[in-house]
C-alpha positions in Angstrom: 9.2 2.8 -14.2 5.8 1.7 -15.2 6.7 -1.8 -13.7 7.6 -1.0 -10.4 4.3 1.5 -10.1 2.0 -1.2 -11.1 3.6 -3.1 -8.1 4.4 -1.3 -5.2 2.9 1.7 -3.9 5.7 4.1 -2.1 5.6 6.1 0.9 7.8 8.0 2.8 10.9 5.9 1.2 8.8 2.8 1.8 7.6 0.2 -0.7 3.8 -1.0 -0.1 2.6 -4.2 -2.2 -0.2 -2.6 -4.0 -1.8 -5.8 -5.3 -1.6 -9.3 -2.7 0.8 -11.6 -4.5 1.5 -15.0 -2.8 1.7 -15.0 1.0 2.3 -10.7 0.7 -0.8 -9.2 1.0 -2.0 -5.6 -0.7 -0.7 -2.6 1.6 1.7 -4.9 3.4 5.5 -3.6 2.8 7.5 -4.8 0.6 10.5 -7.4 0.6 12.7 -8.2 3.6 15.3 -6.7 5.5 18.4 -8.3 6.2 19.7 -7.1 9.4 22.2 -5.2 7.5 20.0 -1.8 6.9 19.2 -2.7 3.3 16.1 -4.2 2.3 15.4 -6.4 -0.9 12.9 -6.9 -3.3 12.0 -10.2 -5.2 10.9 -9.2 -8.5 10.6 -12.5 -11.1 13.5 -14.5 -9.0 15.3 -11.9 -8.7 16.5 -10.0 -5.8 16.7 -6.0 -6.3 17.5 -3.5 -3.7 14.7 -0.9 -2.5 16.7 1.2 -2.9 17.3 1.1 -6.1 13.7 0.9 -7.0 12.7 4.0 -4.9 15.4 6.1 -7.1 13.9 4.3 -10.5 9.9 5.4 -9.0 10.8 9.0 -8.2 13.0 9.4 -11.6 11.0 7.7 -14.0 14.3 6.0 -15.2 16.4 2.6 -15.3 19.5 2.8 -14.0 21.9 1.3 -16.0 25.2 2.0 -14.5 26.5 3.0 -11.1 25.3 2.5 -7.7 22.5 4.7 -5.3 24.6 6.3 -2.9 22.5 6.8 0.7 23.9 10.8 1.1 23.2 10.3 4.6 25.2 6.7 4.9 21.7 5.3 6.8 21.3 2.2 4.6 17.8 1.9 5.9 16.7 5.7 5.0 15.4 5.4 1.6 13.8 8.5 1.3 14.3 9.4 -2.7 15.6 13.5 -0.8 18.4 10.8 1.0 18.8 9.0 -2.5 21.7 9.8 -5.3 22.8 8.3 -8.1 27.0 7.8 -7.7 30.0 6.5 -9.3 31.1 2.5 -7.5 34.1 4.6 -6.9 32.3 7.5 -5.4 30.0 5.4 -3.2 32.8 3.5 -2.0 34.4 6.8 -0.4 31.2 6.8 2.0 32.8 3.7 3.8 33.5 4.1 7.7 37.3 4.2 6.7 36.7 7.9 4.6 33.9 8.9 6.5 36.6 10.8 9.0 38.7 12.1 6.4 36.2 13.4 3.4 32.3 14.6 3.7 30.0 13.3 1.6 28.8 15.1 -1.3 25.2 16.3 -1.6 
């Protein structure tokens, strides 16, 4: 997406600020790690998951519905090759209760 590319530089599934904004300096890692593996970035007062931004940057399309799934179930692995668009139902099947029963479709 154009607005994401203006604000962030994507390197290995991680977002970095293009320009200094507030306390964040150009070249610094964008967002906040919440300790659960997910990272969010504040845009116009709204928290957006880093993996959603990475998927939108790499596909060039806005994700209007559904989830962005981590194929390897590692929430901090936001490399484009590890992300796929999925339905909510498919994404919930990746939970630990399902993990032993069914493999993740790639």
